N, C-alpha and C positions, 0 to 999 in steps of 0.2 A: 439615243436613249436605250438603256439595257432593259429588256423585258424579263419578267419573272412569271413563272407558271404557278398558279394557285389551284388547289384542289379542295373541294368540299365533299366529305364522305358522309354517307348515311342520310341523304336528303329524302324526306318522305315523298312518296310518289305523288300525292296530292299537290304538294308545293311545286314539284318539278313540272307537273301539268299546268299549274297556274302560271308559272314562269314562261312555259312554251306559248301559252295563250297570249300572255302579255307581249311577248316578242312578236308574235304574228300581228297583233293589233298595231304595233309600232313599226311594222314592216322591217323587222330585224331578224337576224339569226339568234338562236339562243345565246351564243357566245357574245354577239353584239349587245343583246339586252343585258346580259350579266355585266358586261363592261360599263354600260351606261349607268346601271344601278350602283356599281362600285365607284365610278367617277362622281356621281351625285352624292353618295355618302361621304366620300373623301372631301368634297367641298362643303360639307356640313349643311346641305340643303335639306329641307323638310320633304320627306317622301309623300307622294299622293296618298290620300286615305283609301282604304279598301273599298272596292265597288265603284270607283269613279273612273271615267275614261280620261286619259291624259289629253291635254290640249297643247298642241305645238304651234308656235307662231314664228314666222320668218319675216325678215325685212329689216330695214334700218331702224335702230333703236330697240329691237326686240332680241332677247337672248333665247336661243333655242333651248327648250326644256319642256317640263310638264307642269301643269297647274291643276289644282282641284277646282271643282265648281264653286266651292266656298271662296277660294282665293280670287277667282274671276269676279264673283259677285261683290266681294269687298273692294276690289279695284274699281268696279263700275260705280259703287256707292261713293267712293272718294272722288271720282271724276265727275259724277253727276249727282250731287247731294240733294238737289230738288227734283221732284218729279216733273216730267214734261206736261205742261198744262195746255198746250195748244195742239191743234190738229184734231182730226176725227177719231172717234173711238173705234176700236177694232170691230165691235159688234155692229156699228153703223155701216162700216165698209162691207161686212159680210151680208147684212140685210139688203143693202143697195145692190150688191152683186146678185144675190138670190132673187130679188124682185125684178131685176132686169131681164130675166130669162123667160 
């Protein structure tokens, strides 16, 4: 595969710093983060909304990438449309633990 060099001129300092922070959160170099963003855009995927932390899943049946909290919540609602009605309430577990001391 032939590689092409791309250059973006005049990037505002604030945007560059946010990109560096995003790269650090994703354990990538700035170059690696920019490549991931470009690959995502080229696949026409929806970019995560501002202010959310990306979630990466690995393993069989999972595609590596990022999801917003809203996307994860929507998947959870599709997988579990009815609330769980059995089992103890969290407040009861906390009270029991507190009272056992």
